[in-house]
C-alpha positions in Angstrom: 19.5 -6.9 -20.6 15.9 -8.0 -21.1 13.0 -7.7 -19.1 12.7 -11.4 -17.8 16.9 -11.3 -17.0 16.0 -8.5 -14.4 13.2 -9.5 -13.3 15.2 -13.0 -12.2 17.8 -10.9 -10.4 15.2 -9.0 -8.6 13.7 -12.3 -7.6 17.2 -13.5 -6.5 17.9 -10.4 -4.4 14.7 -10.5 -2.6 15.0 -14.1 -1.6 18.2 -13.4 -0.6 17.2 -10.7 1.7 14.6 -12.3 2.8 16.8 -15.4 3.9 19.3 -12.8 5.7 16.4 -11.0 7.5 15.0 -14.6 8.8 18.5 -15.8 10.0 20.4 -13.2 10.5 22.1 -13.0 14.2 19.5 -15.9 15.5 20.6 -15.8 18.7 20.4 -19.1 21.0 16.2 -19.0 21.2 15.9 -19.6 17.6 12.7 -21.1 17.3 10.9 -18.3 18.8 13.1 -15.9 17.3 12.1 -17.6 13.7 8.5 -17.6 14.2 8.4 -14.1 15.1 10.5 -13.2 11.9 8.2 -15.6 9.8 4.9 -13.2 10.6 6.9 -10.1 9.3 8.6 -11.4 6.3 4.5 -13.4 5.5 3.0 -9.3 6.3 6.1 -7.8 4.2 5.1 -9.8 1.5 1.5 -9.3 2.0 1.9 -5.6 2.0 4.7 -5.8 -0.9 1.9 -7.5 -3.0 -1.3 -5.1 -2.1 1.3 -1.6 -2.5 2.8 -2.4 -5.7 0.5 -4.1 -7.6 -2.1 -1.2 -6.6 0.0 1.7 -7.4 1.1 0.3 -10.8 -2.2 -0.3 -11.8 -3.7 3.5 -10.3 -1.2 4.9 -12.3 -1.9 2.8 -15.4 -5.6 4.0 -15.1 -5.2 7.9 -14.4 -2.0 7.8 -17.1 0.2 9.6 -14.3 3.1 8.0 -12.8 3.4 10.7 -9.7 -0.2 9.7 -8.0 -1.1 6.8 -5.7 -4.0 5.2 -4.6 -3.5 7.0 -0.9 -4.9 10.5 -3.0 -8.2 8.9 -2.3 -8.5 9.6 1.1 -8.0 5.6 2.7 -5.0 6.4 4.7 -6.8 9.4 6.2 -10.0 7.3 6.5 -7.7 4.8 8.7 -6.6 7.2 10.7 -9.5 9.3 11.6 -11.1 5.6 12.6 -8.3 5.0 15.1 -8.4 8.6 16.4 -12.4 8.4 17.0 -12.4 5.0 18.6 -9.9 6.1 21.0 -11.3 9.5 21.4 -14.6 8.3 22.5 -13.8 4.9 23.7 -10.5 5.1 25.1 -7.2 3.1 24.4 -8.8 0.6 26.7 -11.5 -0.5 24.5 -12.3 -3.9 23.0 -12.7 -2.2 19.7 -8.9 -0.5 20.1 -7.3 -3.0 21.9 -8.4 -5.9 20.1 -6.6 -6.8 17.0 -8.6 -8.9 14.8 -11.6 -6.8 15.7 -9.8 -3.2 14.9 -8.9 -4.9 11.8 -11.8 -5.9 10.5 -13.7 -2.7 11.7 -11.6 -0.8 9.8 -11.0 -3.0 6.6 -14.9 -2.9 6.3 -15.2 1.1 6.7 -12.9 1.8 4.1 -13.8 -1.1 2.0 -17.7 0.5 2.3 -16.3 4.0 1.8 -14.2 3.0 -1.3 -17.4 1.1 -3.0 -19.6 4.0 -2.4 -17.6 7.0 -3.3 -16.7 5.1 -7.0 -20.5 3.9 -6.9 -21.8 7.0 -6.7 -19.1 8.9 -9.2 -19.7 5.8 -12.4 -23.2 5.8 -12.0 -23.2 6.7 -15.8 -20.8 6.0 -18.4 -19.0 9.5 -18.3 -15.2 10.4 -17.3 -15.7 10.7 -14.1 -12.1 9.3 -12.8 -10.6 12.7 -12.5 -13.8 13.3 -10.4 -13.1 11.1 -8.5 -9.4 11.8 -7.5 -10.4 15.5 -6.7 -12.9 14.2 -4.0 -10.7 12.3 -2.7 -8.5 14.8 -2.3 -10.7 16.7 -0.5 -12.2 14.4 1.5 -8.9 12.9 2.9 -7.4 16.9 3.4 -10.9 16.9 5.6 -10.1 13.2 6.9 -7.1 14.9 8.3 -7.8 17.9 10.2 -10.7 16.1 11.9 -8.5 13.8 12.9 -5.7 16.4 14.1 -8.6 18.6 15.8 -9.6 15.3 17.6 -5.6 14.2 18.6 -5.4 17.7 20.0 -8.0 16.9 22.5 -6.8 13.7 23.4 -5.4 13.0 27.3 -1.4 13.2 26.6 -1.5 8.9 26.9 -4.1 8.0 25.3 -2.5 10.1 22.1 0.7 7.9 23.0 -1.3 4.9 22.4 -2.7 6.4 19.3 0.8 7.4 17.7 1.8 3.8 17.3 -1.3 3.5 14.8 -0.2 6.4 12.9 3.1 4.7 10.9 3.4 1.7 9.7 4.7 -0.9 11.9 5.6 -4.5 11.1 6.8 -5.2 14.4 3.6 -5.4 16.6 1.8 -8.1 13.6 -0.9 -10.3 15.0 -0.7 -14.0 13.5 -5.0 -14.4 13.4 -5.2 -10.6 11.7 -2.2 -11.9 9.0 -4.3 -15.2 8.5 -7.7 -12.8 7.4 -5.0 -10.7 5.4 -4.3 -13.6 3.4 -7.7 -14.8 2.8 -8.3 -11.5 1.5 -5.6 -10.9 -0.5 -6.0 -14.7 -2.1 -9.5 -14.0 -3.3 -8.2 -10.1 -4.6 -5.6 -12.2 -6.3 -7.8 -14.7 -8.1 -10.3 -12.0 -8.9 -7.0 -9.7 -10.6 -5.4 -12.3 -12.5 -8.2 -12.2 -15.3 -8.2 -8.4 -15.4 -4.2 -8.1 -15.8 -4.9 -8.8 -20.2 -6.9 -5.2 -20.3 -3.8 -3.3 -18.1 -1.6 -3.1 -21.4 -5.0 -1.4 -23.3 -6.1 0.8 -20.4 -2.4 2.4 -20.7 -3.2 3.3 -23.9 -5.8 6.1 -22.6 -9.4 6.0 -22.7 -10.2 6.6 -26.6 -7.9 4.5 -27.8 -9.1 1.5 -25.0 -12.6 2.2 -26.3 -12.0 2.2 -30.0 -10.2 -1.3 -29.5 -13.8 -2.6 -28.1 -12.7 -2.6 -24.1 -15.3 -1.9 -21.7 -13.5 0.7 -20.2 -15.8 2.0 -17.8 -16.9 -1.4 -16.4 -12.9 -2.7 -16.6 -12.1 0.7 -14.4 -14.7 0.2 -12.0 -13.7 -3.1 -11.3 -10.3 -2.3 -11.1 -10.4 0.4 -9.3 -12.4 -1.9 -6.5 -9.6 -4.2 -6.1 -7.5 -1.2 -5.6 -9.3 0.4 -2.9 -9.2 -3.7 -0.9 -5.5 -3.9 -1.3 -4.9 -0.5 0.0 -7.1 -1.2 2.3 -6.0 -4.9 3.8 -2.2 -3.2 3.8 -3.2 0.3 5.7 -5.4 -2.2 8.0 -2.5 -4.6 8.6 0.3 -2.2 9.2 -0.7 1.1 9.0 -0.1 4.3 6.7 2.7 3.6 4.1 1.7 6.3 1.5 5.2 6.6 -0.1 6.4 3.0 -0.5 3.8 2.5 -3.6 5.3 5.4 -5.7 9.1 4.8 -4.7 8.5 1.4 -5.9 6.4 1.7 -8.7 8.8 4.3 -10.5 11.9 2.3 -9.9 10.0 -0.4 -11.2 9.5 1.9 -14.4 13.1 2.8 -14.7 14.3 -0.5 -13.9 12.7 -2.8 -16.5 11.7 -0.3 -19.3 8.6 -2.1 -20.8 5.2 -1.4 -21.5 4.2 -5.3 -20.5 2.1 -4.7 -17.3 2.7 -8.5 -16.7 6.6 -7.9 -16.1 6.0 -4.7 -14.2 3.5 -6.3 -11.8 6.4 -9.0 -10.9 8.7 -6.3 -10.8 7.1 -4.2 -8.5 6.6 -7.1 -6.5 10.3 -8.5 -5.9 11.0 -4.3 -5.5 8.6 -3.8 -3.0 9.6 -7.1 -1.0 13.3 -5.4 -1.1 12.4 -2.0 -0.3 10.1 -3.8 3.1 12.7 -6.5 4.1 15.8 -4.2 3.4 14.0 -1.1 5.5 13.1 -3.4 8.0 16.6 -4.9 8.2 18.1 -1.1 8.6 15.4 -0.6 11.2 16.2 -3.7 13.7 19.8 -3.9 13.0 21.4 -0.4 12.5 18.9 2.0 14.2 17.4 -0.8 17.2 14.2 0.0 16.8 14.4 3.5 17.3 13.5 5.0 13.9 10.1 3.7 12.6 10.1 1.9 9.0 7.9 4.5 7.7 10.4 7.1 8.0 13.4 5.5 6.5 10.9 4.5 3.3 9.9 8.4 3.3 13.5 9.1 3.1 14.4 7.2 0.5 11.5 7.8 -1.5 11.7 11.6 -1.4 15.3 12.0 -2.1 14.9 9.5 -5.0 11.5 11.3 -5.9 13.1 14.6 -6.3 15.9 13.1 -8.5 12.8 12.3 -10.8 11.7 15.4 -10.5 15.1 17.3 -11.3 15.9 14.5 -14.2 12.9 15.2 -15.6 13.4 19.0 -15.8 16.8 18.6 -16.7 15.3 17.0 -19.9 12.2 19.4 -20.8 
């Protein structure tokens, strides 16, 4: 089956799953339920686009299908910020309780962190991409350790409030925050569309891309900023959801079996929507909200990743 046919099937499956999520088990108060579900679906679609696209592009730049953008420490930075706010000001502070303010603060901090990190490492034209990954790992570990240290010192009631921000959740998405996310995402998508044509060349590697006349360092810097912003928006909107990108990106490669990034990006978007909507259906209809969505995704993603490792080892 050709990639175009597969994309059509994935799109149909994603749309059907969204319809089931929106209109299944409506009950008598259908207008209120539908309005709440529409907000969830919009948040899931936005998160699917952000996480899926950023992961595929990041793996193309690094030429590694195991890495994800979270390796540069954005998820750990988000948790550190939430921990610092509740550690200093408490859970009743405006910065923590006001979702729009918290969203803007988290998004701004993660954007500045990404900008400073990439600008410092790419001041001169040399291959600093792996140094970026190394520093990102170190900073992510440091942020995580600092967060854990402060969480141990928190009052149990305050820690309970913080725990809600430690896992991805689509049940408390605010409509105003969603509008802000859509505005930022719209600008990023409009800018990123002009750079999609370079991804097939970047996939060939640094030397080949430079030999073909591509401004490798300039394109990589612009894509890294877009990736950082996409991950920042998704994390600030629904919380950390680290394993989703690794799962959907590798499933996309296995399903489509193509090098064309136009097809890969559309494929990863549809598969991400299927994963998020399907996971949320399981959380709501099977587990009755007893299990966070991130637990479902990490369980399925971890099992699939082990399968890939065993499969590749067999080939070797």
